[in-house]
N, C-alpha and C positions, 0 to 999 in steps of 0.2 A: 738368756740361758738359765735353766733351773737344774739344781743338783738333787739327786735322790739316793737315799740309802735303801737297804733291803726292804723294810716294811712299808715304805712309801710307794713302792713300784706297782703293786697289783691294781690300786685304784686308777693310776695313770693308764695302765694297759686297758682296763675296762672301758674307759672313756675314749681312748684313741682308737681301739679296734672294734668299736660298736657296730651292731647291725640294726635292722629295722625294729627289733624288739627292745632295744636299749631304753631303760627308764632312768634317766639322770636328772639332775637339778637344773640343767641348762635349758631354759625355755626357748632359746633361739634355734634349737635343733629341729629341722623339718625331717621327720622320719621317712616321709615319702621320697626324699632325695638321698637318703643314706646309701642306697644301692649305687649311687654315682660316685661315692668316695673312691679315691685312687690309691692303690697300694703299690709302692715301688719295692718295698721289702716287707714280706709277711712270713715270719718263721713258722715252722710246724710246731715248735715248742712255745710255752709261755715265755714272757720276758725273763722271769727268774730262771726258768729251765734253760734258756739259751745262755744267760749270763753264767750260770754254774758250769755249763759245758765248756764255755770259752775260758773260764778261770782254770778249769782242769787242764785244758790244752796248753795254757800259758805256764802252768805250774807255779803260779804266784800265790802269795798269802794275802788274806783279807782280814780286816777287823770289823767289829760291830758297827763302827762309825765310818767305814770306808764308803766313799761315793762310788756306787756301782753303775749309775746311769746319769748322763747329762741329756737334758731335753732342750732342743732348739725349736723355736717357733719361727717358721720361714714364711714370708709373705710380702705384700706391698699394700699400697693404699687402695681403698674401694674404687677410686677413680680409675686406677690402672686396669681394673678388671671389667669396667663397664663396657658392654658390647663385645667383649672378647669371646670368641668361640671356644667350646670345650676342648677341642684338639689343641688350640694354642695355649690354653691354661695348662694342659698336660705337658706340652713341650717346655713351657717356662719352668715348671717344677721338675721336669726330667733333668734340665740343665742344673738346677739347684742341687738335686740329689747327686748327680755325677761329680759336682764340685766337692761335696762332703765325702763321697766314697773314695775319691782319689786322694783327698787330704788326710783322712783318718783311717782308711782301709775299710773296704766293704764288709770284711769279716767282723769288724767291730761295731757295725750298725745293727742295732737290735730291731728297729722298725722304722719305716718311713711311709706315712699315710697323709694324703691330702683330703681334708674335710670339705666336701662340696655341699654339705647339707646345712651350712650356716650362712649368715649374711654375706661374709666375704671369704672366698677360698683361701685356705692357709694350710701349710704342711707342718705336722709334728714329726720331727726327726729325732729319734732316741739312739744315743750311741754310748759305748763303753769307753771311758777316757784312758786308753792304753798308751803308755809311753815306755819305750825300751823294755817291752815284755812284761810290764806290770801296770796296775791301776794307779794313776797319779793325776787326778783332775787338777790339783793345785798348781802343778807345773805345766801341764799340757794346755790348760785354758786359763792362764793368769791374765792380768789386765793388758799386758803388752801383746800377748798372743791373740787376745780377742780383738784388740784394735787392728792388728794386722789382718785378722780374719775378715773384718769389715771391709778393709781396703781391697783385699784380694777377691772377695765375692762380688764386690762392685765392679772391679776391672774385668772379671771373667764372665759374670752373668748380668749384673745390673745395667752396665753400660750398653750391652747388646740389646736390651729391651727398652732403652731410653729412660731408665730410672736415674735419679740423681743421688750422689753420695752426700751425706750430711757433713758439716764442717767438723774436722777433727778437733777434739778437745771441747766440743760443745757441751754446755751444762744441761741441755735438754734431756729429760729423763725418758728412758725407754719404758714401755708398758709390758707388764707380764701378761700371761694368758687371761687372767680374770679381769684385769684392768682394761685390756684390749677389747674384751667382749662387752664390758660396760660402756666403753667409748663407742663401739659400733651400735649398741642399743640406743644410746643417746642420739647418734647421728640418724639412725633409722626413725626414731620418734620425731625428730625435726622434719625429716622428709615426709612422714605421714601427716604431720600438722600442715605442712605446705600443700600437700596433695589434697587434703581434706578441704582447705580453704579454696583452692583452685576449682575443685569439683563442685563445691557449693555455689561458687560464683558462676560457673558454666551452666549448672542446672537452672539457676535463677534466670540467666540470659535465655536459655532454651524455652523456659516457660513463657517469658515475655514474647519471644518470637512466635511461639505457638499461638498465644492469644491474638497477636496482630494478624497472623495468617488466617486464623479461624474467623476473625472479623471480616477480612477481605473475601473469604469464601462465602460467608453469609450475604455480603453485599452483592457479589456476583450471582448468587442463587436468586436473590430477589429480583435483580435486573433481568435475569433469564426468564423467570416466571412471568414478569410483567410483559416482556417482549413476546413470549409465546401466546399470552392472552390477546395481545394486539393483533398478532398474525391470525389467530382464530377468528377474531371479530371481523377483520378485513376480508377474510376468506368467505365468511357467511353474509357479508353485506349485500343488499339487493340494490339494483339500479332502479331509482325512482324517476318518475317523470318530472317531479319538481326540482330535484337536485341530481342531475345525471352525472355519473362518474365514469369516465372513459375506461373501458376494459383494459386497454393497453397500460394506462397509468396505474391502474390498480394492480395488475400483475407485476409491473416493474417495482412498485412499492413493496409488494409481498416478497418478491425475490430479494430485494435489498434488505428487508427485515430478516429474512431467513439466513442471508449471508452473515448479518450481524449476530444472529442467534447462534450460528455455527461457531463464530469467533468467540462468543461468550462461553459456549460449551467447552471449547478448547482451553480457554483461560481457566474455567472452573475445574477442568480435569487436571491442569497443571497445578492449580492451588491445592486440589485434593492430594496430589502426589507430594507436595511440600508438607502438607499436614501429616501424611503418613511417615515421611522421613523425620519430621519433627518428633512424632510419637516414638519412632525407633531410637533417635538420638537421646530423647529424654529418658527412655527406659535404660539405655546403656549407661548414661551419666548417673542415673539413680542407683544402678548396681554398683558403680564405682564409689558413690557416696556411702552406700551401706557398708561396703568393704572397708573403706577408710574409717568409718565410725566404729566398726568392730575391732579393727586393729588399734585404734586410739584407745578404746575401752580396755583392751588387753594390756596396753602399755600403762594405763592409769592403774589397773589392778595390781600390776607388778610393782609399781612405785608405792602403792598403798601398803602392800605386803611388807616391803622393806621398811617403810616408816613404822608399821606396827611392830615389827621385830625389834627395832631400835627402842620403841616405847616400852615394850613388855620386858625385854632383856637388855637393859642399858649397860649393866656392868659387864655382862658377857660380851656384848658388842664392843665396848671400849677395850676390853682385854684382847679380843681378837684383832682389833685395829692396831693396838700397841704391839702385839706379836708380829703382825704383818709388817709394820714399819721397821721393827727391829731386824727382821729377816732381810728386808730390802737394804737396810743400812749396812749389814754385814756381808751382803752378796757382792763380790768384786765387780761384776758387770752383768748386764742383761743380754738378751739375745743379739748376737752379732748380725743377724739377718734382717733386722728391722732398720732399714736405711733411715738416716737422720734427716734426709731432705724432705721435700714436700710430698714425695711418693712413698715415704716410710710410714709405718703404722704409728 
């Protein structure tokens, strides 16, 4: 879970509610799939506009440092979503949304959107921490409340989908949004490396098979040409007085050779089909290899850019890292929806 004050909210809204024209810093967003993002709550006003309207309805007071919005990152492990149909993904997140709506009040939920345009589907659920008619994140979502939230969402949602709840009191750290995306990028890079290796191996094997098949075709072609020549010679041979050749024996031999020639022709046709299939398989594997190479190059460029930033702005980088660690150390708890078990993020 992350807490936001007034000035921190607009950038979150811009990233959460993006369309195909969104230009952000997250390179993992596939804008061609952004139209598939799922909105369970999409207000007509901006986040700030809805918050101000809700505060007016409640009649409560706020300060400059009041936490106006709490953001939950809801999801599961990449393995959980592998092979899952889009309608089942929607059903899973619909259950998650209903859980939060019933627990905190649908009127207090600012937005709920599932991002389908990144590596792993995940939902950003933003709500106003309203307790007893006023904003009070400190009491509504303290450490005890978040622990109970983890247990309850597992019992009502996670268990239904075969997920496992992590051990209570575990020292395993949850990941915030940025860390989660870095982790997903690392896992994707590992998958690309494995796929690249497998594709290269398969392509090498196909090339070897193609060479062997081509050699067999050449051998059969030579045999067929030799046999055809023999048939032609026998057909044209003349019966001489010195070495008479019985006509019946000659015809029988020619027939036998023609049968053998037909068999060789069929074998040659089969081998030519194998060569054609080998060409098609090789072309397919070559395309996969090119795709893997391009993706691997993209990952390497991203890694190089981060390394360059660290080298050029070391002090700024260290200061940003220090601030991030300080923020994490002072944050009571992270997202209650990331299960601590093997299916958690």
